[in-house]
C-alpha positions as CSV (number, residue, x, y, z in Angstrom):
1,M,0.0,0.0,0.0
2,I,1.3,3.4,-0.9
3,L,1.2,6.0,1.9
4,A,-1.5,8.6,1.6
5,D,-0.1,12.1,1.3
6,W,-1.8,13.1,4.5
7,Q,-0.8,10.1,6.6
8,F,1.5,10.8,9.6
9,M,4.6,8.6,9.7
10,A,7.3,8.3,12.4
11,G,9.8,11.0,11.6
12,F,8.4,13.8,9.5
13,L,5.5,14.8,7.2
14,T,5.0,17.9,5.2
15,D,2.1,18.0,2.7
16,N,3.1,15.3,0.1
17,V,6.4,14.4,1.7
18,E,6.9,11.4,3.9
19,I,10.0,10.4,5.7
20,L,10.1,6.8,6.9
21,Q,12.3,5.5,9.6
22,K,12.6,1.8,10.5
23,S,14.3,0.1,13.5
24,A,15.9,-3.3,13.7
25,P,17.9,-3.1,10.4
26,N,19.3,-6.2,8.8
27,E,22.9,-7.0,9.5
28,V,25.6,-6.5,6.9
29,N,29.1,-7.8,7.4
30,L,31.7,-5.1,6.7
31,P,35.5,-5.2,7.4
32,T,36.4,-4.4,11.0
33,R,37.4,-0.8,11.4
34,L,39.1,1.1,14.2
35,N,37.1,4.0,15.6
36,K,40.1,6.4,15.1
37,T,39.6,10.1,14.7
38,I,40.9,11.4,11.3
39,Y,42.0,15.0,11.5
40,M,42.1,17.6,8.8
41,K,45.5,19.3,8.4
42,T,45.3,21.6,5.4
43,V,42.4,23.7,4.0
44,I,42.9,26.0,1.0
45,V,40.7,29.0,0.5
46,P,41.2,30.7,-2.9
47,V,40.5,34.5,-3.1
48,D,40.4,37.0,-5.9
49,F,39.6,39.7,-3.3
50,S,36.0,40.0,-4.6
51,E,33.2,40.3,-2.1
52,T,32.3,36.7,-2.8
53,S,35.7,35.2,-2.1
54,V,36.4,37.4,0.9
55,H,33.0,36.2,2.4
56,A,34.1,32.6,1.8
57,A,37.4,33.3,3.6
58,K,35.6,34.8,6.6
59,Y,33.3,31.8,6.7
60,A,36.3,29.4,6.5
61,A,38.1,31.2,9.3
62,Q,35.0,31.0,11.6
63,L,34.6,27.3,10.7
64,L,38.2,26.4,11.4
65,T,38.8,28.7,14.4
66,G,40.0,26.8,17.5
67,H,41.2,23.8,15.4
68,Y,44.9,24.1,16.2
69,G,46.0,21.3,14.0
70,V,44.5,22.8,10.8
71,T,46.4,25.2,8.6
72,M,44.3,27.5,6.4
73,I,46.0,28.6,3.2
74,L,44.8,31.8,1.5
75,Y,45.6,31.2,-2.2
76,H,45.6,33.8,-5.0
77,G,46.5,33.2,-8.6
78,Y,47.8,36.0,-10.7
79,S,48.5,36.1,-14.5
80,K,51.5,38.5,-14.7
81,T,54.8,38.5,-12.8
82,S,54.4,42.2,-12.2
83,E,51.4,41.4,-10.0
84,A,53.2,39.2,-7.5
85,A,54.1,41.8,-5.0
86,K,50.6,43.3,-4.9
87,A,49.1,39.8,-4.6
88,T,51.3,39.0,-1.6
89,E,50.5,42.3,0.1
90,S,46.8,41.9,-0.4
91,L,46.9,38.3,1.0
92,E,48.8,39.5,4.1
93,H,46.2,42.2,4.7
94,L,43.4,39.7,4.5
95,K,45.3,37.3,6.8
96,E,45.8,40.0,9.4
97,S,42.1,40.9,9.4
98,L,41.1,37.2,9.8
99,V,43.5,36.4,12.6
100,K,42.2,39.4,14.6
101,D,38.8,37.8,15.0
102,N,39.6,34.1,14.9
103,I,42.0,31.7,16.6
104,I,43.5,30.0,13.5
105,K,46.8,29.3,11.8
106,I,46.9,31.0,8.4
107,E,49.5,30.9,5.6
108,I,49.4,32.7,2.3
109,L,50.3,31.4,-1.2
110,A,50.4,33.6,-4.3
111,H,51.2,31.8,-7.6
112,E,51.4,32.8,-11.2
113,E,49.1,30.8,-13.4
114,D,47.5,30.7,-16.8
115,D,44.2,29.0,-15.6
116,F,42.6,29.6,-12.2
117,V,41.2,26.1,-11.7
118,D,44.3,24.4,-12.9
119,G,46.5,26.5,-10.6
120,L,44.2,25.8,-7.6
121,E,44.1,22.1,-8.3
122,K,47.9,22.0,-8.5
123,A,48.2,23.9,-5.2
124,A,45.7,21.5,-3.6
125,R,47.7,18.5,-4.8
126,H,51.1,19.9,-3.8
127,R,49.9,20.8,-0.3
128,S,47.9,17.6,0.1
129,A,44.8,19.6,0.9
130,D,42.0,17.9,2.8
131,L,39.5,20.6,1.8
132,V,39.0,23.6,-0.5
133,I,36.5,26.3,0.6
134,M,35.2,28.5,-2.2
135,G,32.5,31.1,-2.6
136,I,29.8,31.2,-5.2
137,T,27.6,34.1,-6.2
138,G,24.2,34.4,-7.8
139,K,24.1,38.2,-7.9
140,S,24.8,38.6,-11.6
141,A,25.6,36.7,-14.8
142,I,29.0,38.2,-15.0
143,A,29.9,37.4,-11.4
144,Q,28.6,33.8,-11.9
145,V,30.8,33.3,-14.9
146,F,34.0,34.6,-13.3
147,F,33.8,33.1,-9.9
148,G,30.7,30.9,-9.7
149,S,31.7,28.8,-12.7
150,N,35.2,28.4,-11.4
151,T,33.8,27.1,-8.1
152,L,31.6,24.5,-9.9
153,K,34.6,23.6,-12.2
154,M,36.7,23.0,-9.1
155,S,34.0,20.9,-7.5
156,E,34.2,18.6,-10.5
157,R,38.0,18.0,-10.0
158,K,38.7,14.9,-7.9
159,V,41.6,16.3,-6.0
160,C,39.8,16.9,-2.7
161,P,36.3,17.8,-1.3
162,V,35.1,21.3,-2.0
163,L,32.9,23.3,0.4
164,I,30.8,25.8,-1.6
165,V,29.8,28.8,0.4
166,P,27.0,30.9,-1.2
167,Q,27.3,34.6,-0.8
168,N,24.2,34.8,1.4
169,A,25.4,32.1,3.8
170,S,26.0,33.4,7.3
171,F,28.2,31.3,9.6
172,N,26.4,29.1,12.1
173,P,28.1,26.4,14.2
174,V,27.6,23.2,12.2
175,K,25.2,21.2,14.4
176,N,23.2,19.3,11.8
177,V,24.7,17.8,8.7
178,M,22.7,16.3,5.9
179,L,24.3,13.6,3.8
180,T,22.3,12.9,0.6
181,S,22.5,9.3,-0.8
182,D,20.9,7.5,-3.7
183,F,21.3,4.2,-1.7
184,K,23.0,2.5,-4.6
185,N,26.2,0.6,-4.1
186,T,26.9,2.7,-1.0
187,L,29.9,0.7,0.2
188,D,31.9,1.5,-3.0
189,S,30.4,4.9,-3.8
190,T,30.4,6.6,-0.4
191,P,33.7,8.5,0.4
192,S,33.6,7.7,4.1
193,A,37.1,8.8,5.0
194,P,36.8,12.5,3.9
195,I,33.3,12.7,5.3
196,K,34.6,11.4,8.7
197,K,37.4,14.0,8.6
198,F,34.8,16.7,8.3
199,L,32.4,15.3,10.9
200,D,35.2,14.9,13.4
201,M,36.0,18.5,13.0
202,V,32.5,20.0,13.2
203,K,31.1,17.5,15.7
204,G,27.7,17.8,14.1
205,N,24.7,15.4,14.0
206,L,24.5,13.2,10.9
207,H,21.2,12.9,9.0
208,I,21.3,10.6,6.0
209,V,18.6,11.3,3.5
210,N,17.3,9.3,0.5
211,V,14.6,10.6,-1.9
212,D,12.7,8.1,-4.0
213,S,9.2,8.4,-5.5
214,E,8.8,4.6,-5.2
215,H,9.1,4.4,-1.4
216,Y,6.2,2.5,0.2
217,I,5.1,2.0,3.8
218,T,8.0,-0.4,4.3
219,L,11.5,-0.2,2.7
220,S,12.6,-2.5,0.0
221,E,15.2,-5.2,0.8
222,D,17.8,-3.2,-1.2
223,H,17.2,-0.1,0.8
224,E,17.4,-2.0,4.0
225,K,20.7,-3.5,3.0
226,E,22.2,-0.2,1.9
227,R,21.0,1.5,5.1
228,E,22.7,-1.1,7.2
229,T,25.9,-0.6,5.1
230,L,25.8,3.2,5.8
231,R,25.0,2.6,9.4
232,K,28.1,0.5,9.8
233,L,30.2,3.0,7.9
234,F,29.2,5.8,10.2
235,E,28.3,4.0,13.4
236,E,30.4,6.2,15.6
237,Y,28.3,9.2,14.5
238,D,24.9,7.5,15.3
239,P,23.4,8.5,12.0
240,Q,19.7,9.1,11.6
241,F,18.0,7.9,8.4
242,Y,15.2,9.4,6.5
243,F,13.4,8.1,3.4
244,M,11.3,10.6,1.5
245,R,8.6,9.8,-1.1
246,L,8.7,12.7,-3.5
247,F,9.3,13.1,-7.2
248,D,11.4,16.3,-7.0
249,V,14.8,15.5,-5.3
250,D,15.7,19.2,-5.1
251,E,12.4,20.2,-3.4
252,A,12.7,17.3,-1.0
253,I,16.2,18.3,0.1
254,N,15.0,21.9,0.5
255,L,12.0,20.8,2.6
256,F,14.1,18.6,4.8
257,A,16.8,21.2,5.3
258,E,14.2,23.7,6.5
259,S,12.4,21.3,8.8
260,R,15.5,19.9,10.5
261,N,17.5,23.1,10.8
262,I,20.3,21.7,8.6
263,D,23.5,23.8,8.7
264,L,25.4,22.1,5.8
265,I,24.7,19.6,3.1
266,I,27.1,16.9,2.0
267,A,26.5,15.8,-1.6
268,I,28.3,12.9,-3.3
269,Q,28.9,14.0,-6.8
270,K,28.3,11.4,-9.5
271,N,27.5,14.0,-12.1
272,R,27.4,17.8,-12.3
273,S,23.6,18.1,-12.8
274,F,22.8,17.7,-9.1
275,I,25.2,20.5,-8.0
276,D,24.1,22.7,-10.8
277,K,20.5,22.4,-9.8
278,L,21.2,23.4,-6.2
279,F,22.7,26.7,-7.3
280,N,21.3,27.4,-10.8
281,G,17.9,25.8,-10.8
282,S,14.9,27.6,-12.1
283,R,12.7,27.0,-9.1
284,T,12.6,30.1,-7.0
285,K,11.4,28.2,-3.9
286,T,14.4,25.8,-4.1
287,L,16.9,28.6,-4.6
288,S,15.5,30.7,-1.8
289,Y,16.9,28.2,0.7
290,H,19.9,26.7,-1.1
291,S,21.3,30.2,-1.8
292,K,22.0,30.3,2.0
293,M,23.1,26.7,2.4
294,P,26.8,25.7,2.3
295,I,27.3,22.4,0.3
296,L,30.3,20.1,0.8
297,V,30.9,18.3,-2.5
298,M,32.5,14.9,-2.3
299,H,33.4,12.4,-5.0
300,E,32.6,8.7,-5.0
């Protein structure tokens, strides 16, 4: 029997959205893992000194403040050798302003490059970056092309996770993290190590969300199995699972984020379309919330 749209189910109900939660999951045997905390060490924040990039740098400094083992690198790429001194000076000024308000270790890196994304990727590889934090803007087409598109391009590279900070995102302590999953081959497609690095840093609650228009009153055997796999992968974080019956994935994520006070979304990128929709979709209702929601892009 398919759930009626108005039926209340354990967990959450909004209009035509049901979130189903089941206890007593089936056992899945996974390799034994040590519950060892994995720490982030290096985070790169590229800046071009635009309002968008400086906002992302301020967000990053607040996110990382107090994490003494993490080094935040302010990175700027310039195209002409004559710009090197000015770039270094500007980075130093930004560094000084950030360390005044935040307890954080910051280094600067200015590098001549022909292509912004290629230069940033090289820096991330050479510094073994655990994370890149970048801004994105939706204010104008020109701003989107010059900085927004570079952010999306970098999120496609598989060098390290990229945290995308919309220009309207204000910093809040990350208490609730949403991990979106399609519940398909989760053991091989879920990058558990980098996700754990981030969760260990922010100490947030983990909410794992699956959206599928075919969900019924009980979960399928495949979904039960994949849920148990994810539960084992993230057992030290006591994850909560939610299964939403809705046709529009973007709308479902939007509704859930609003209802559960989600501070940050983790999206596992299998293709670019999902990330594009979150920031460039045509639905005003979806953008009204996602324009304020930082999204951490991981690769399977």
